[in-house]
C-alpha positions in Angstrom: 20.6 62.0 60.0 18.4 64.8 59.1 15.6 64.5 56.5 16.5 65.6 53.0 13.8 66.5 50.5 14.0 64.5 47.3 13.3 66.1 43.9 10.4 64.0 42.7 11.2 64.4 39.0 14.6 62.7 39.4 14.5 59.1 38.2 17.1 56.7 39.5 18.5 53.7 37.7 17.6 50.2 38.9 20.1 47.6 37.8 20.4 43.8 38.3 23.5 41.8 37.8 22.1 38.5 36.4 24.4 35.7 37.8 23.8 32.7 40.0 25.1 32.3 43.5 27.9 29.9 42.5 29.3 32.3 39.9 30.3 35.1 42.3 34.0 36.1 42.3 34.3 35.4 46.0 33.7 31.7 45.3 36.0 31.2 42.3 38.7 29.4 44.4 36.1 27.0 45.7 33.8 26.4 42.8 35.7 26.0 39.5 34.0 27.1 36.3 34.5 23.6 35.0 31.8 22.5 37.5 29.2 25.1 36.7 27.3 22.8 34.3 26.9 20.2 37.1 25.4 22.6 39.7 21.6 23.1 39.7 20.9 26.7 38.8 18.5 28.8 41.0 18.5 31.8 38.7 15.1 31.2 37.1 13.0 31.1 40.3 14.8 34.2 41.6 14.5 36.1 38.4 10.8 35.3 38.3 10.3 36.8 41.7 12.2 39.9 40.7 10.4 40.4 37.4 7.0 39.9 39.2 8.0 42.5 41.8 9.0 45.0 39.1 5.8 44.3 37.2 3.7 44.7 40.3 5.4 48.1 41.0 5.4 49.2 37.3 9.1 49.7 37.5 11.6 49.2 34.6 15.2 48.2 35.1 18.4 47.3 33.4 19.6 43.7 33.6 23.4 43.2 33.2 23.3 39.6 32.2 25.9 36.9 31.8 26.0 35.3 28.3 26.4 31.9 30.0 23.0 32.4 31.7 21.3 33.8 28.6 22.3 30.8 26.5 20.8 28.4 29.0 17.6 30.4 29.9 16.4 32.1 26.7 12.8 32.3 27.8 13.9 34.3 30.9 15.7 36.7 28.6 12.7 37.1 26.4 10.5 37.9 29.3 12.8 40.7 30.5 12.6 42.3 27.1 8.8 41.7 26.7 8.3 43.3 30.1 10.0 46.4 28.9 13.4 46.1 30.6 16.8 46.9 29.2 19.1 44.0 28.4 22.8 44.7 29.0 25.9 42.6 29.2 27.8 41.3 32.3 30.3 39.5 30.1 30.2 35.8 29.2 31.3 33.8 32.1 32.0 36.3 34.9 35.7 36.6 34.1 37.2 39.7 35.7 38.8 42.1 33.3 41.9 42.1 35.4 42.3 38.4 34.5 42.0 38.8 30.7 44.2 40.0 28.0 42.8 42.6 25.5 42.3 39.8 23.0 40.5 37.6 25.5 38.4 40.5 26.6 37.3 41.4 23.1 36.2 37.8 22.5 34.2 37.9 25.8 32.3 41.1 25.2 31.5 40.3 21.6 30.4 36.8 22.4 28.1 38.0 25.2 26.7 40.9 23.2 25.9 38.6 20.2 24.1 36.0 22.2 22.1 38.5 24.2 21.0 40.4 21.0 20.2 37.1 19.2 17.9 35.9 22.1 16.5 39.3 23.2 16.1 40.9 19.8 17.2 44.2 21.5 20.4 46.1 20.8 22.8 45.7 23.8 24.3 49.1 24.6 25.6 48.7 28.2 28.2 46.6 29.9 29.2 46.1 33.6 32.4 44.3 34.3 32.3 41.5 36.8 33.4 42.7 40.2 33.8 46.3 38.8 37.2 45.1 37.5 38.1 48.0 35.2 40.7 50.3 36.8 43.7 52.5 36.0 45.7 49.5 34.8 43.2 48.3 32.2 41.4 51.3 30.8 42.1 49.8 27.4 39.0 47.8 28.1 36.9 50.9 27.5 38.4 51.2 24.0 37.5 47.6 23.3 33.9 48.2 24.4 33.6 51.2 22.1 35.0 49.1 19.2 32.5 46.3 19.9 29.5 48.7 19.7 28.8 49.4 23.4 27.7 52.9 24.3 28.1 52.9 28.0 29.9 51.0 30.9 29.1 50.8 34.6 32.3 49.2 35.6 34.4 51.6 37.6 33.4 52.0 41.2 34.9 55.1 42.8 35.4 53.5 46.3 38.2 51.9 48.3 37.7 48.2 48.5 40.0 45.2 48.9 38.9 43.6 45.6 38.1 46.5 43.3 37.6 50.2 43.1 39.1 53.5 41.8 38.5 55.9 44.7 39.8 58.9 42.8 37.6 58.3 39.8 34.7 60.7 39.1 31.5 59.9 41.0 29.1 60.8 38.1 28.8 60.1 34.4 32.0 60.9 32.4 33.9 59.8 29.3 37.2 58.3 30.5 38.6 57.9 27.0 37.2 61.1 25.4 33.9 62.1 24.0 34.0 59.5 21.2 34.4 56.6 23.7 32.0 54.9 26.0 30.2 56.8 28.7 31.1 55.5 32.2 28.2 55.4 34.7 29.6 54.7 38.2 27.5 53.0 40.8 26.3 55.5 43.4 28.5 56.8 46.2 28.1 59.7 48.6 30.9 62.0 49.7 31.2 62.2 53.4 34.1 62.7 55.8 36.5 63.1 53.0 35.8 59.8 51.3 33.4 58.1 48.9 31.0 55.8 50.7 29.2 53.0 48.7 25.5 53.9 48.4 24.4 52.0 45.4 23.4 48.5 46.6 25.2 45.2 46.7 26.3 43.9 50.0 26.3 47.4 51.5 22.5 47.6 51.0 22.2 44.5 53.2 24.8 45.8 55.7 23.4 49.3 56.3 20.1 49.7 58.0 17.5 50.7 55.2 17.2 54.2 56.7 20.9 54.8 55.9 20.5 53.7 52.3 17.4 55.8 51.9 19.1 58.9 53.3 22.1 58.4 50.9 19.8 58.4 47.9 17.7 61.3 49.2 21.0 63.2 49.6 22.1 62.4 46.1 18.7 63.4 44.6 17.9 66.3 46.8 21.3 68.0 47.5 23.5 66.9 44.5 20.6 66.7 42.0 21.9 63.5 40.5 20.2 60.2 39.6 21.3 57.2 41.7 22.5 54.0 40.2 21.5 51.0 42.3 22.4 47.3 41.8 21.8 43.9 43.3 22.0 40.3 42.4 19.2 37.7 42.1 20.9 35.4 44.6 20.6 38.2 47.2 16.8 37.4 47.6 17.5 33.6 47.8 17.5 32.8 51.5 17.6 29.0 50.8 20.6 28.9 48.4 23.1 26.2 49.3 25.7 27.3 51.8 29.3 27.1 50.5 31.7 25.3 52.7 35.4 26.1 53.3 35.1 29.9 52.7 36.6 32.5 55.0 34.6 34.3 57.7 34.8 37.6 55.7 33.4 35.9 52.5 30.7 34.2 54.5 29.7 37.4 56.2 29.6 39.4 52.9 27.7 36.9 50.9 25.0 35.7 53.4 24.4 38.8 55.6 20.8 39.7 55.9 19.6 37.8 52.8 16.3 37.4 54.7 15.8 41.2 54.8 16.7 41.9 51.1 13.3 41.6 49.4 11.5 43.7 52.0 14.2 46.4 51.6 13.9 46.3 47.8 10.1 46.8 48.1 10.7 49.8 50.3 13.3 51.2 47.9 11.0 50.9 44.9 8.2 52.5 46.9 10.3 55.4 48.2 12.0 56.5 44.9 11.3 56.6 41.2 13.2 54.2 39.0 13.9 53.5 35.3 16.3 51.9 32.9 19.9 53.1 32.5 19.5 53.9 28.8 16.5 56.0 29.3 18.1 58.0 32.1 21.6 58.5 30.7 21.6 58.1 26.9 20.1 60.5 24.4 
């Protein structure tokens, strides 16, 4: 891959989906939600490492946070806000939108917004659906978000994936339900070989060599003149998290691949590009 010059004034959005390792969708058939209260959480120690890293690098980010987590760890939420980060919603209990009725979804997004605002003392403007679970079949969810007072969503991933994705959706910021609706901010992709390739973090950041991820973002900044939206989870820096038994090879591969490399790659990513909060980059 040839070197692409970045445009140094472009700031990219650093985002973190605040959930613990046992709350991921891939484990839902093995770890029922009824057992969550009995499982020791590891979120605090992982979040402390992340917040320390961002503070060390003078980098601000957006934290899409589960209401379930916020209710149990209010001091962690207050530190996010005190450190100058944006607090946003990841729903209450990591329920995919595809599994909810409109009425259930409204309860979920209002409940999570309320608890986050009560604890953080900051208006919550953004929402990211668990597992990017807004698609062509449930675009009504965007209307619910607007009615609940959200200004933007980052819930539609324009890629082909076995669990989520709308590969024909726009790659950059747009209003799926008209100018009076919420602004959709898709996680970053690059267009190569006639398809959208995931370039905004998650398991792909652990899968690709770092040089590939760096080239993708350089291309987005330097050739397409757009800000990247990158995301990761606190459990992705947790090498010592308990290993889940009984899961498929594919799930095991996706969840545990290169956890030991993740923090080093994050440090390189923060060093190589400029980063800021979603609201500062995309909202006026």
